[in-house]
C-alpha positions, -999 to +999 in steps of 0.1 A: +561+774+176+540+742+161+566+717+152+536+692+133+560+663+132+599+653+142+625+623+140+650+614+163+671+595+140+704+572+151+700+570+185+726+553+201+737+547+239+767+542+256+768+528+297+801+535+318+793+524+353+764+548+367+769+569+334+755+571+301+755+594+266+731+592+248+735+608+210+711+609+186+705+631+150+670+655+150+649+658+125+617+684+127+590+690+098+565+713+092+526+702+080+536+705+046+565+675+054+590+700+041+623+699+063+624+725+091+662+715+109+683+694+112+701+688+146+726+666+162+722+661+202+742+645+223+728+640+266+751+629+296+726+610+324+740+594+355+719+568+374+708+583+414+694+554+431+665+542+403+664+575+380+686+587+355+690+623+359+704+647+326+740+660+339+744+675+307+729+685+270+747+698+240+726+708+205+742+714+175+729+723+139+737+696+114+767+707+090+765+743+105+726+746+086+710+770+110+671+763+112+642+778+088+629+809+102+597+804+115 
């Protein structure tokens, strides 16, 4: 699978103590510049020493639209 271009749109980080939640929209494009898919992402992180580790990640299609077939 090839994804020639993609964007992370509207990233937002919310922190709480040793944790953080990152939300963003992901848009992928084909070689001609046509949108292939749109996703909503949520990722939960925890700080362990000087490192941040992903605890949970969730993705869903925007408005229930499935990505284009390859």
